[in-house]
Backbone bond lengths (Angstrom), bond angles and torsions (degrees), N, CA, C in turn:
res aa  C-N    CA-C-N  psi(-1)  N-CA   C-N-CA  omega(-1)  CA-C   N-CA-C  phi
1 M - - - 1.445 - - 1.533 111.82 -
2 G 1.307 114.88 -29.86 1.452 118.27 178.62 1.522 110.83 -62.59
3 N 1.340 116.32 -40.06 1.460 120.15 177.78 1.515 111.08 -62.26
4 M 1.327 116.16 -38.85 1.444 120.81 -179.81 1.535 110.05 -60.69
5 R 1.325 116.58 -40.41 1.430 119.46 -178.02 1.523 110.36 -69.64
6 R 1.327 118.30 -39.70 1.450 120.24 179.56 1.533 110.84 -64.28
7 E 1.315 115.50 -40.92 1.450 119.22 179.61 1.526 110.50 -64.38
8 A 1.314 115.60 -34.81 1.464 119.30 -178.93 1.513 111.55 -76.34
9 G 1.337 117.96 -11.84 1.444 120.86 179.83 1.496 114.51 80.76
10 V 1.337 118.27 14.64 1.449 120.86 179.08 1.528 109.12 -75.08
11 L 1.309 116.14 131.17 1.447 119.87 -178.43 1.499 110.95 -65.82
12 P 1.361 118.61 143.32 1.466 120.90 178.60 1.526 111.27 -65.96
13 R 1.296 115.29 149.75 1.460 120.18 179.55 1.515 110.80 -71.07
14 R 1.317 115.42 143.32 1.463 120.58 178.08 1.517 109.90 -69.42
15 A 1.311 117.72 140.85 1.462 121.56 177.72 1.512 109.66 -60.26
16 A 1.333 117.13 134.65 1.452 121.26 -176.67 1.519 112.09 -56.44
17 A 1.357 116.13 -39.83 1.453 119.81 -174.87 1.520 113.66 -60.63
18 S 1.347 115.82 -28.22 1.456 117.86 -177.19 1.498 112.90 -69.68
19 A 1.342 117.28 -15.40 1.452 120.32 -178.74 1.518 110.93 -87.11
20 V 1.318 117.97 -10.45 1.466 120.79 -175.93 1.533 108.11 -111.46
21 S 1.313 117.70 101.99 1.439 121.03 -174.28 1.521 112.96 -97.68
22 S 1.327 117.58 -22.24 1.463 119.76 -179.98 1.523 109.85 -158.57
23 A 1.316 115.57 169.83 1.442 121.32 -179.30 1.529 111.73 -68.98
24 N 1.313 116.36 -10.40 1.455 120.27 -178.30 1.510 113.43 -91.04
25 T 1.328 117.27 -3.97 1.463 119.47 -179.06 1.519 110.43 -72.43
26 A 1.357 113.77 155.34 1.460 119.39 178.09 1.538 111.02 -61.55
27 A 1.345 115.12 -31.05 1.463 119.76 -177.09 1.512 112.04 -64.61
28 S 1.326 117.78 -23.19 1.477 120.33 -177.00 1.503 112.20 -75.32
29 T 1.332 118.59 -10.30 1.457 121.09 -176.48 1.536 111.92 -123.87
30 Y 1.307 117.30 15.92 1.469 118.42 -177.34 1.537 110.46 -69.54
31 P 1.337 117.36 153.24 1.475 120.79 -179.22 1.514 111.55 -58.77
32 A 1.321 116.28 136.44 1.450 121.99 -177.35 1.526 111.36 -58.50
33 W 1.313 116.44 145.94 1.473 122.26 -175.16 1.524 109.45 -123.47
34 H 1.317 115.38 139.14 1.465 120.83 160.81 1.511 107.77 -155.49
35 P 1.348 117.25 150.09 1.464 120.12 -179.89 1.520 109.93 -70.70
36 A 1.308 115.82 170.92 1.464 120.90 -175.77 1.537 111.13 -58.57
37 Q 1.298 113.94 136.21 1.471 122.30 175.16 1.516 111.21 -101.16
38 K 1.299 117.01 176.57 1.461 120.89 179.00 1.519 110.89 -57.53
39 G 1.295 116.63 130.94 1.459 122.09 178.78 1.539 112.67 93.49
40 E 1.357 116.81 -12.65 1.460 120.59 178.36 1.529 107.72 -96.22
41 V 1.337 116.68 149.07 1.466 120.61 -177.67 1.520 110.11 -121.85
42 R 1.326 114.91 154.94 1.439 121.68 179.85 1.528 110.09 -135.07
43 S 1.336 115.60 172.99 1.466 121.62 -171.46 1.522 111.44 -119.28
44 P 1.335 117.89 -179.98 1.476 119.66 171.75 1.531 113.30 -77.15
45 C 1.347 117.93 -1.77 1.463 122.61 -176.29 1.514 111.27 -99.92
46 P 1.340 118.92 113.82 1.457 120.75 -178.55 1.520 113.85 -63.67
47 G 1.339 117.77 -29.19 1.451 120.84 178.88 1.535 112.23 -66.40
48 L 1.307 117.02 -49.64 1.476 120.96 178.01 1.536 110.04 -64.40
49 N 1.324 116.59 -39.33 1.470 119.32 179.13 1.535 110.42 -63.67
50 S 1.342 117.53 -40.45 1.449 120.19 179.55 1.522 111.05 -64.11
51 L 1.315 117.04 -43.15 1.476 120.36 178.51 1.527 110.71 -60.96
52 A 1.341 116.58 -38.83 1.476 119.36 177.39 1.511 111.11 -69.80
53 N 1.319 118.01 -39.51 1.464 120.99 -179.95 1.515 113.23 -63.29
54 H 1.349 116.29 -24.95 1.466 121.31 175.20 1.515 112.34 -94.89
55 D 1.330 117.73 1.85 1.463 122.83 -177.11 1.534 112.29 59.50
56 I 1.340 116.15 28.53 1.462 121.10 171.27 1.529 106.93 -81.28
57 C 1.314 116.66 -48.70 1.468 122.00 161.97 1.533 105.64 -90.35
58 P 1.327 117.84 159.53 1.489 118.61 -177.96 1.503 112.90 -52.28
59 R 1.327 115.25 125.04 1.457 122.11 -175.69 1.533 112.21 -60.93
60 S 1.333 116.31 -29.53 1.454 120.91 179.28 1.517 112.31 -63.38
61 G 1.340 116.61 -25.60 1.456 120.97 -175.58 1.530 112.46 77.34
62 K 1.323 116.28 14.00 1.460 119.89 -174.56 1.537 111.15 -123.26
63 G 1.337 114.43 153.83 1.460 120.98 172.86 1.525 114.14 71.74
64 Y 1.293 119.00 35.17 1.458 121.66 -179.57 1.552 110.59 -78.66
65 T 1.313 115.23 123.09 1.461 122.19 175.94 1.526 109.51 -111.93
66 I 1.305 117.13 172.34 1.476 120.90 178.66 1.557 109.89 -59.48
67 P 1.335 120.27 -49.16 1.482 118.35 179.07 1.509 113.52 -60.03
68 I 1.340 117.07 -40.86 1.478 120.57 178.98 1.505 110.39 -63.25
69 L 1.330 117.36 -46.66 1.456 120.35 -178.32 1.523 111.51 -66.42
70 T 1.325 116.50 -40.48 1.467 120.40 178.09 1.505 111.58 -57.98
71 D 1.342 115.53 -45.54 1.451 120.78 -178.57 1.508 111.98 -65.28
72 C 1.331 117.27 -47.63 1.482 117.89 -174.25 1.517 113.20 -74.97
73 L 1.334 118.07 -30.97 1.473 119.05 175.87 1.521 110.09 -68.46
74 K 1.329 116.88 -34.60 1.472 119.68 178.70 1.524 110.35 -71.04
75 R 1.333 117.16 -48.78 1.454 120.67 -177.82 1.519 112.09 -67.99
76 G 1.329 116.34 -39.22 1.455 118.92 -172.68 1.523 113.97 -84.14
77 L 1.365 117.57 -37.74 1.453 120.81 -170.51 1.530 112.89 -129.61
78 N 1.333 117.90 -1.44 1.471 122.68 -172.67 1.507 111.29 54.09
79 V 1.329 115.20 49.50 1.461 122.75 173.72 1.534 106.93 -99.83
80 G 1.327 116.59 133.71 1.443 122.28 -173.72 1.518 115.71 -71.67
81 G 1.305 114.82 160.75 1.456 122.05 -177.98 1.513 113.48 -65.03
82 D 1.350 118.67 -26.51 1.452 119.75 -179.90 1.540 110.48 -65.42
83 F 1.341 115.88 -41.26 1.467 118.91 178.08 1.514 110.63 -72.19
84 A 1.335 117.60 -40.79 1.460 121.78 179.45 1.535 110.50 -58.13
85 L 1.316 116.61 -38.43 1.468 120.65 -177.92 1.514 110.93 -64.74
86 V 1.324 117.70 -47.43 1.488 118.87 -176.06 1.516 111.69 -76.33
87 V 1.330 117.97 -38.88 1.462 118.42 179.52 1.545 109.98 -70.36
88 G 1.329 116.01 -33.10 1.474 119.67 175.73 1.506 111.07 -67.08
89 T 1.326 116.92 -36.80 1.451 122.56 176.08 1.534 110.47 -61.71
90 A 1.332 115.80 -45.06 1.455 120.24 176.66 1.539 110.68 -62.72
91 G 1.331 116.33 -39.69 1.458 120.04 178.19 1.509 112.02 -63.09
92 I 1.339 117.23 -45.03 1.469 120.87 177.89 1.511 110.96 -61.77
93 G 1.351 115.33 -37.54 1.454 119.08 176.26 1.506 115.18 -60.62
94 S 1.334 116.11 -22.66 1.480 120.18 177.57 1.515 113.55 -79.10
95 N 1.343 116.35 -13.10 1.475 120.98 173.76 1.506 108.23 -63.62
96 P 1.330 119.39 130.71 1.464 120.58 -179.33 1.521 114.25 -57.84
97 S 1.359 117.14 -24.86 1.457 120.57 177.71 1.541 108.83 -131.82
98 P 1.315 117.54 65.92 1.444 120.62 -170.31 1.548 115.63 -65.36
99 L 1.316 116.59 -31.95 1.443 119.61 -173.30 1.522 113.13 -89.23
100 T 1.315 116.81 -10.31 1.471 119.50 -177.65 1.522 113.78 -120.20
101 S 1.342 117.25 -5.23 1.455 119.55 -173.15 1.523 113.25 -101.61
102 G 1.343 117.94 -1.36 1.447 118.08 176.67 1.527 114.84 108.58
103 L 1.337 118.24 19.09 1.454 123.31 176.72 1.535 112.95 51.15
104 Y 1.307 114.80 61.69 1.464 121.47 176.24 1.524 108.88 -142.25
105 F 1.318 116.44 170.18 1.463 120.56 171.44 1.510 108.93 -144.91
106 D 1.324 115.78 154.52 1.456 123.45 169.27 1.525 108.44 -101.53
107 L 1.313 117.44 150.60 1.449 119.33 -173.93 1.544 113.27 -58.53
108 D 1.336 116.30 -36.49 1.470 117.70 -177.99 1.525 112.13 -71.60
109 M 1.343 118.13 -14.34 1.454 120.23 174.79 1.517 111.69 -66.62
110 L 1.322 116.96 -22.22 1.452 122.26 -179.10 1.513 112.70 -71.64
111 D 1.360 117.11 -5.24 1.464 121.17 177.46 1.537 111.87 -69.64
112 R 1.334 118.99 -15.55 1.447 122.06 -176.31 1.515 111.29 -53.25
113 H 1.317 116.05 121.75 1.475 120.24 -172.01 1.531 112.34 -63.92
114 D 1.308 116.03 130.42 1.464 123.71 175.78 1.536 112.24 60.64
115 F 1.302 117.11 22.35 1.465 119.17 177.73 1.521 108.46 -98.81
116 L 1.316 114.62 58.43 1.477 125.42 176.95 1.509 113.36 74.96
117 I 1.313 119.90 -59.93 1.476 120.78 -174.00 1.507 110.79 -76.14
118 E 1.309 118.81 -52.70 1.471 123.42 -179.73 1.527 110.41 -83.94
119 H 1.316 116.15 140.21 1.473 119.17 179.64 1.500 110.35 -158.98
120 D 1.333 116.57 162.00 1.452 121.85 175.83 1.545 109.33 -70.37
121 G 1.319 115.89 158.27 1.459 121.09 177.68 1.499 113.77 75.13
122 S 1.334 117.29 27.70 1.463 121.87 179.16 1.528 111.12 -62.26
123 L 1.323 116.28 154.86 1.474 120.80 177.86 1.530 111.55 -72.27
124 S 1.335 117.66 -24.54 1.465 118.50 -170.73 1.534 112.60 -141.63
125 R 1.330 117.43 7.27 1.466 121.08 178.58 1.522 109.51 -128.13
126 A 1.327 115.36 153.66 1.470 120.22 176.02 1.504 110.17 -78.92
127 D 1.322 117.39 160.68 1.442 122.12 176.49 1.545 109.44 -68.41
128 T 1.311 115.53 156.89 1.458 121.01 -175.43 1.522 111.91 -62.11
129 I 1.338 119.11 -24.93 1.452 121.56 -179.58 1.522 112.09 -60.48
130 T 1.354 117.44 -23.17 1.451 120.70 -178.22 1.516 112.57 -77.63
131 G 1.345 117.12 -14.81 1.470 120.96 -178.45 1.497 114.32 97.12
132 D 1.345 118.42 -7.73 1.467 121.66 176.97 1.544 108.59 -141.68
133 N 1.311 114.43 97.21 1.481 119.17 -178.16 1.531 112.51 -102.09
134 H 1.342 117.04 10.04 1.475 118.12 -175.49 1.517 115.50 -122.08
135 S 1.306 118.20 -21.65 1.466 120.84 -176.79 1.531 110.92 -81.32
136 F 1.325 116.02 145.21 1.470 120.41 174.34 1.522 109.47 -60.32
137 N 1.341 115.13 133.47 1.454 121.25 -177.47 1.519 107.55 -119.55
138 Q 1.327 117.21 107.62 1.464 122.19 -175.59 1.514 112.05 -63.92
139 T 1.334 117.71 -37.64 1.447 121.16 -177.72 1.530 110.23 -62.63
140 I 1.301 116.21 -44.23 1.481 120.71 177.27 1.522 111.44 -65.88
141 W 1.316 116.50 -44.91 1.456 120.32 -179.27 1.538 110.43 -63.22
142 D 1.321 118.73 -33.98 1.455 121.04 178.10 1.529 112.25 -61.47
143 T 1.344 117.14 -30.00 1.466 118.96 177.60 1.540 111.00 -69.64
144 V 1.321 116.37 -26.97 1.477 120.03 173.84 1.509 109.78 -75.03
145 L 1.338 116.47 -46.10 1.467 120.50 -179.77 1.530 112.00 -58.51
146 A 1.335 117.09 -32.64 1.457 120.62 -178.02 1.516 111.47 -59.22
147 Y 1.307 118.20 -28.69 1.467 120.80 178.67 1.526 112.33 -70.15
148 Y 1.337 116.73 -18.86 1.471 120.25 -179.33 1.530 111.97 -99.01
149 S 1.315 115.71 27.26 1.469 120.46 -179.06 1.525 111.87 -51.64
150 G 1.356 115.52 121.21 1.465 121.32 177.15 1.502 115.14 75.15
151 M 1.349 118.26 4.93 1.441 121.05 -176.49 1.520 111.59 -101.15
152 T 1.330 116.44 155.56 1.455 121.12 175.83 1.513 111.76 -108.49
153 D 1.353 116.73 -15.01 1.459 121.72 -178.84 1.525 110.84 -124.36
154 A 1.332 113.84 142.21 1.471 119.14 168.07 1.545 106.90 -83.82
155 T 1.344 116.23 138.62 1.438 121.61 -177.97 1.523 110.13 -132.76
156 I 1.317 116.72 164.00 1.449 120.70 -179.08 1.531 113.37 -58.38
157 P 1.352 119.47 -48.94 1.463 119.18 -178.01 1.538 113.20 -60.63
158 V 1.320 116.90 -40.99 1.467 120.20 -176.05 1.546 109.55 -78.31
159 A 1.299 116.95 -42.10 1.479 120.13 177.65 1.493 110.76 -60.04
160 S 1.336 117.11 -36.79 1.436 121.18 179.96 1.538 111.68 -65.14
161 K 1.307 116.41 -41.80 1.474 119.97 -179.77 1.535 110.70 -70.70
162 A 1.324 116.78 -36.97 1.475 119.77 177.93 1.519 110.86 -65.83
163 R 1.325 117.06 -39.50 1.473 121.05 178.07 1.533 110.20 -65.35
164 F 1.304 117.37 -46.22 1.470 121.10 -177.48 1.527 110.17 -64.97
165 N 1.327 118.45 -35.52 1.442 120.29 176.05 1.528 112.56 -61.30
166 R 1.320 115.75 -38.16 1.468 118.27 178.57 1.540 110.18 -64.55
167 I 1.317 117.41 -38.81 1.449 120.41 178.54 1.526 110.49 -65.09
168 Q 1.323 116.39 -46.05 1.478 120.86 -179.09 1.529 111.38 -65.11
169 T 1.323 116.61 -38.38 1.453 121.11 -178.53 1.525 110.80 -63.94
170 E 1.318 115.49 -49.90 1.483 118.29 -176.91 1.524 111.52 -72.34
171 A 1.333 117.32 -31.84 1.471 119.11 177.37 1.519 110.52 -63.04
172 A 1.329 116.18 -31.51 1.473 120.41 -177.72 1.529 113.34 -80.56
173 R 1.344 116.56 -26.37 1.479 117.48 -173.04 1.537 114.53 -116.55
174 D 1.321 117.37 -11.55 1.482 120.00 -179.57 1.504 108.86 -102.77
175 P 1.340 119.94 109.52 1.472 120.65 -177.48 1.526 113.10 -66.15
176 N 1.311 117.20 -17.85 1.460 121.26 177.86 1.525 113.58 -104.99
177 F 1.317 115.96 17.82 1.467 121.20 -175.64 1.513 110.98 -54.52
178 S 1.341 115.56 132.94 1.451 121.34 -178.89 1.499 109.51 -121.81
179 Y 1.352 117.17 130.17 1.445 121.32 -176.61 1.534 109.98 -153.08
180 S 1.312 115.74 72.22 1.449 121.58 -179.78 1.522 110.21 -80.99
181 P 1.354 118.36 173.00 1.480 119.54 175.58 1.517 113.14 -54.34
182 V 1.328 117.85 -34.01 1.475 121.10 177.62 1.515 109.85 -62.97
183 Q 1.317 116.70 -48.41 1.459 120.35 -179.06 1.539 111.46 -67.13
184 F 1.301 116.26 -35.72 1.460 121.83 175.45 1.558 108.96 -56.88
185 I 1.317 117.17 -49.64 1.450 121.69 -177.92 1.526 111.71 -66.31
186 L 1.325 116.44 -47.21 1.470 119.39 -176.59 1.525 112.63 -70.33
187 S 1.331 117.36 -27.80 1.458 120.09 176.16 1.519 110.10 -64.71
188 Y 1.308 116.43 -45.22 1.465 119.53 176.18 1.530 111.09 -65.33
189 G 1.321 115.40 -37.95 1.472 119.97 -179.37 1.534 112.70 -61.35
190 E 1.338 116.62 -40.17 1.466 118.48 -177.03 1.532 110.73 -72.15
191 T 1.331 118.27 -33.20 1.469 119.38 174.40 1.515 109.44 -65.79
192 A 1.326 117.08 -44.18 1.470 120.67 176.44 1.529 110.66 -58.57
193 L 1.321 117.11 -34.90 1.471 120.36 -177.43 1.507 111.94 -68.61
194 Y 1.340 118.21 -41.75 1.464 117.48 -178.81 1.504 111.74 -73.40
195 L 1.340 117.83 -35.63 1.457 119.43 174.76 1.529 112.30 -63.93
196 S 1.328 116.48 -36.98 1.446 121.31 -177.99 1.540 112.33 -73.13
197 T 1.312 117.03 -44.77 1.458 119.28 -173.77 1.523 112.93 -81.70
198 M 1.325 117.58 -28.36 1.462 119.37 176.15 1.526 111.81 -91.45
199 G 1.317 117.00 -8.57 1.468 121.07 -178.29 1.513 111.25 -138.86
200 D 1.330 115.73 -113.59 1.443 122.84 -174.20 1.518 111.28 -127.07
201 P 1.353 118.48 123.30 1.468 121.31 -177.64 1.522 113.97 -64.63
202 I 1.337 116.77 -15.42 1.470 119.04 -179.54 1.519 111.89 -98.58
203 T 1.332 116.67 -50.53 1.482 119.94 -177.29 1.522 113.31 -84.18
204 G 1.334 117.89 -24.59 1.442 121.66 -177.79 1.510 114.18 74.35
205 V 1.302 118.48 13.43 1.466 121.98 178.82 1.531 108.10 -91.67
206 A 1.340 116.35 125.10 1.474 122.02 -177.21 1.539 108.80 -135.80
207 P 1.355 117.21 128.85 1.472 119.08 175.08 1.526 111.25 -52.36
208 L 1.291 116.41 129.86 1.469 120.48 -174.32 1.530 111.56 -62.28
209 E 1.343 116.87 -34.94 1.473 119.55 -179.93 1.510 110.33 -63.99
210 Y 1.339 118.43 -31.36 1.465 121.26 176.64 1.530 110.87 -67.93
211 V 1.324 114.22 -43.98 1.458 120.34 -179.09 1.552 110.21 -63.53
212 R 1.323 115.77 -41.34 1.465 119.63 -179.50 1.532 110.86 -66.46
213 S 1.302 117.87 -37.46 1.464 120.38 177.04 1.504 110.47 -60.27
214 L 1.312 115.73 -43.94 1.475 121.32 -179.43 1.506 111.70 -61.53
215 F 1.338 116.73 -48.61 1.470 120.70 -176.33 1.538 112.86 -79.07
216 E 1.309 116.12 -45.93 1.477 119.73 -170.66 1.526 113.01 -78.79
217 E 1.329 117.12 -36.85 1.462 121.48 -177.14 1.523 112.78 -110.61
218 E 1.334 116.47 -10.57 1.461 122.16 -172.56 1.523 108.99 51.67
219 K 1.325 112.63 54.34 1.459 122.39 -173.06 1.521 108.21 -138.32
220 L 1.327 118.52 131.01 1.453 121.45 175.69 1.530 107.36 -74.19
221 P 1.341 118.03 129.09 1.467 120.59 -168.29 1.526 115.56 -82.49
222 Y 1.328 116.52 51.50 1.463 121.16 176.96 1.514 111.16 -55.98
223 E 1.321 116.26 -42.29 1.460 119.93 -173.25 1.533 111.57 -71.85
224 L 1.321 117.78 -10.55 1.456 121.75 175.03 1.508 111.15 -96.64
225 G 1.312 116.58 -0.55 1.477 120.00 177.97 1.508 114.84 109.57
226 W 1.337 118.27 -3.54 1.458 121.83 -178.02 1.517 110.60 -70.69
227 Q 1.321 114.37 146.01 1.458 122.54 166.09 1.538 107.45 -138.87
228 P 1.330 118.38 156.46 1.461 118.05 178.05 1.518 111.15 -54.00
229 P 1.323 118.94 138.87 1.467 120.78 -179.41 1.532 111.63 -56.65
230 K 1.304 116.72 146.61 1.460 121.22 178.65 1.533 110.88 -71.45
231 T 1.318 115.97 -30.92 1.455 120.14 176.99 1.522 109.98 -85.23
232 T 1.320 117.52 129.86 1.452 121.69 -177.92 1.532 112.02 -72.26
233 T 1.299 117.00 135.36 1.472 122.89 172.90 1.531 107.95 -81.41
234 T 1.316 117.05 123.99 1.464 122.37 -178.19 1.516 109.95 -127.45
235 L 1.314 116.26 172.63 1.475 120.40 174.37 1.522 110.64 -58.15
236 A 1.337 115.53 -38.55 1.470 119.31 -179.59 1.529 111.85 -65.32
237 S 1.339 116.33 -45.10 1.473 119.31 -178.99 1.532 111.13 -67.75
238 L 1.347 116.51 -38.84 1.458 119.72 178.40 1.525 111.23 -67.21
239 G 1.336 116.57 -39.93 1.462 119.72 177.42 1.505 112.38 -62.97
240 A 1.335 116.12 -41.54 1.457 120.20 178.63 1.526 111.81 -64.83
241 M 1.327 116.58 -40.48 1.465 120.25 -179.80 1.527 110.32 -70.90
242 A 1.338 118.00 -36.85 1.464 121.86 177.56 1.535 109.30 -59.47
243 L 1.315 116.56 -39.47 1.466 119.82 177.80 1.516 110.95 -64.32
244 Q 1.350 117.01 -42.16 1.454 119.80 178.24 1.535 111.25 -64.50
245 L 1.310 116.46 -39.92 1.473 120.16 177.81 1.520 111.58 -61.87
246 N 1.323 115.46 -40.91 1.469 118.26 -179.68 1.527 110.87 -67.72
247 L 1.314 117.67 -39.97 1.468 119.99 178.54 1.532 110.61 -63.69
248 A 1.334 116.12 -35.13 1.458 120.18 -179.01 1.516 112.21 -71.71
249 S 1.347 117.21 -30.26 1.463 120.49 -178.29 1.506 112.85 -82.13
250 G 1.350 115.51 -30.77 1.461 119.53 -175.07 1.496 113.77 78.71
251 E 1.357 117.69 8.21 1.454 121.17 179.30 1.531 109.73 -70.68
252 Q 1.307 115.53 138.35 1.446 120.29 -178.84 1.522 110.44 -70.14
253 V 1.329 116.16 135.78 1.453 121.85 178.05 1.524 108.74 -80.25
254 P 1.331 118.42 135.42 1.473 120.63 178.40 1.536 110.86 -56.03
255 E 1.311 115.62 146.24 1.452 120.90 -178.37 1.525 111.91 -55.81
256 G 1.313 116.36 130.84 1.453 121.34 176.52 1.519 114.56 90.55
257 V 1.329 118.63 -12.11 1.441 122.09 -176.24 1.536 110.17 -89.24
258 I 1.333 116.82 129.83 1.463 122.16 171.05 1.527 106.65 -109.88
259 L 1.329 115.84 102.35 1.440 119.94 -172.64 1.516 111.18 -68.31
260 G 1.355 116.69 132.17 1.463 120.88 -179.44 1.503 111.21 161.89
261 E 1.317 116.82 -162.48 1.472 122.67 -176.05 1.529 111.52 -58.81
262 K 1.322 117.33 -47.42 1.458 119.57 -174.15 1.529 111.58 -67.68
263 S 1.333 117.37 -38.18 1.464 118.85 178.96 1.527 111.31 -68.75
264 L 1.313 116.69 -35.32 1.490 119.85 178.22 1.528 109.19 -65.65
265 R 1.316 116.56 -44.31 1.453 120.69 179.36 1.525 111.07 -64.20
266 A 1.334 116.88 -44.49 1.465 121.05 -179.37 1.528 110.39 -59.53
267 A 1.334 117.21 -44.62 1.456 121.25 -177.97 1.523 111.49 -60.85
268 L 1.346 116.30 -35.41 1.480 120.21 -176.79 1.512 114.40 -83.53
269 I 1.340 117.38 -8.19 1.461 119.00 178.40 1.521 111.25 -114.93
270 G 1.334 116.77 15.68 1.448 119.85 170.92 1.504 115.77 91.49
271 L 1.311 118.74 15.64 1.455 122.37 178.96 1.509 112.49 -101.04
272 N 1.307 115.99 149.46 1.460 121.50 172.12 1.523 107.45 -72.33
273 A 1.304 117.74 119.06 1.458 121.32 -173.12 1.513 113.18 -72.07
274 A 1.311 117.45 -9.79 1.474 120.05 177.82 1.532 111.22 -95.74
275 T 1.339 117.17 -36.77 1.456 120.28 -174.41 1.509 114.60 -111.40
276 G 1.332 116.95 -18.78 1.462 120.80 -176.05 1.521 113.05 82.26
277 E 1.321 117.00 0.38 1.450 120.41 -179.81 1.551 109.94 -78.60
278 I 1.346 114.80 157.75 1.472 118.96 178.84 1.522 109.02 -69.64
279 E 1.348 115.35 124.99 1.444 120.56 179.62 1.502 112.50 -110.14
280 N 1.326 116.98 -29.71 1.461 122.13 178.46 1.528 108.02 -126.27
281 N 1.325 115.63 100.12 1.454 120.50 -174.04 1.516 113.27 -62.46
282 V 1.328 116.81 -35.85 1.450 121.05 -179.79 1.526 111.97 -64.88
283 V 1.341 115.45 -50.81 1.466 119.17 -178.48 1.529 110.31 -66.62
284 Y 1.322 117.14 -37.19 1.468 120.02 177.29 1.533 111.31 -60.99
285 A 1.351 115.24 -42.18 1.453 118.77 178.30 1.532 111.14 -64.65
286 V 1.327 117.06 -39.05 1.453 119.85 176.94 1.527 110.49 -64.94
287 A 1.317 116.03 -39.18 1.462 121.35 -179.05 1.529 111.50 -60.79
288 K 1.339 116.83 -33.70 1.457 120.58 175.67 1.518 110.81 -61.96
289 L 1.324 115.79 -38.51 1.484 120.87 -176.23 1.513 111.81 -79.51
290 T 1.319 117.08 -33.27 1.487 119.20 -177.70 1.525 113.27 -84.77
291 G 1.330 117.18 -14.10 1.449 120.88 -175.82 1.514 112.91 87.42
292 A 1.325 116.82 8.63 1.457 120.13 -176.72 1.531 113.61 -72.98
293 L 1.336 116.52 -15.22 1.461 117.82 178.32 1.524 110.72 -65.79
294 G 1.343 115.87 -35.05 1.448 119.55 179.48 1.510 111.68 53.30
295 S 1.301 116.80 -135.57 1.463 121.61 176.05 1.512 108.95 -88.30
296 L 1.329 115.44 95.16 1.447 120.36 -178.37 1.537 111.25 -60.60
297 T 1.312 116.41 -35.83 1.450 120.67 178.27 1.530 110.68 -59.61
298 G 1.337 115.63 -43.34 1.453 119.71 179.40 1.510 112.79 -63.31
299 V 1.314 115.65 -38.20 1.477 119.95 178.48 1.518 110.50 -64.33
300 L 1.345 115.91 -47.29 1.455 119.71 -177.77 1.519 112.94 -64.31
301 K 1.356 116.52 -37.98 1.443 119.62 176.81 1.535 110.32 -63.37
302 G 1.321 115.85 -39.10 1.467 120.19 179.47 1.512 112.17 -66.28
303 L 1.323 116.80 -31.84 1.463 120.78 179.81 1.533 112.01 -74.18
304 T 1.315 114.57 -38.96 1.457 118.03 -174.67 1.544 112.50 -91.38
305 G 1.341 116.07 -15.01 1.443 118.95 -178.96 1.489 113.92 80.08
306 S 1.342 116.63 7.19 1.462 120.64 -178.71 1.508 112.22 -88.30
């Protein structure tokens, strides 16, 4: 894999030790990290896995509730409660018995195919048809890195093209490839999320070595100098960046979809982002209990533009 990176022109990662110059640096006090041990579970999401590996979210990967997720996303990545509420609702919906088990989810429950969180065309995971849709896949991730040839920062224009290439690649080779309006929206949302949390929620510029630490090691790059962004990542900021990413890729927006904050929220609470109709009854029922429905009228107006 090292040869693949050199051929792609991706700059080598800076040695971690060079970022720690004294005992007074922020890196000297970052939360301890280790990968999952026996009995601990992880998800297809490198961000949630990294938070668990640092014990910012429960290291076991089990028993995640809305309050727990809200707290650890805020402390670990400065992600706002509005996003935590809807993504937590989607997570609870992935529990096989979400309405009777206590409104929680374990990270490995997020493996459920096309159940909002997991989807085909991932940046770093194989499609479910391969039999492993949750493990980090270096070969796939190298195709993303190739777009950053000679660069030190991930940016919206390049991240957008790398994301769209993954969609086109899997659509061409996976006979069961799935890419509904919901997956279209959430795919853009997850790219916006890594650019925001590893870099800047407004500009979308993120040091590439930070991004690689997140994906390749499932580790928050404190020792490289990273700290959670001072600007909070919210549904509004993610929706705005998703729109910029789409404009940069030139990918056609599904009919009826208005890409932005409202469509991202709708997709995560079980609504059809084009019509506002209920698309996932289980997640919608969970959303009623978690309070994630909020002002349904406001969501529907945002989707239709009325």
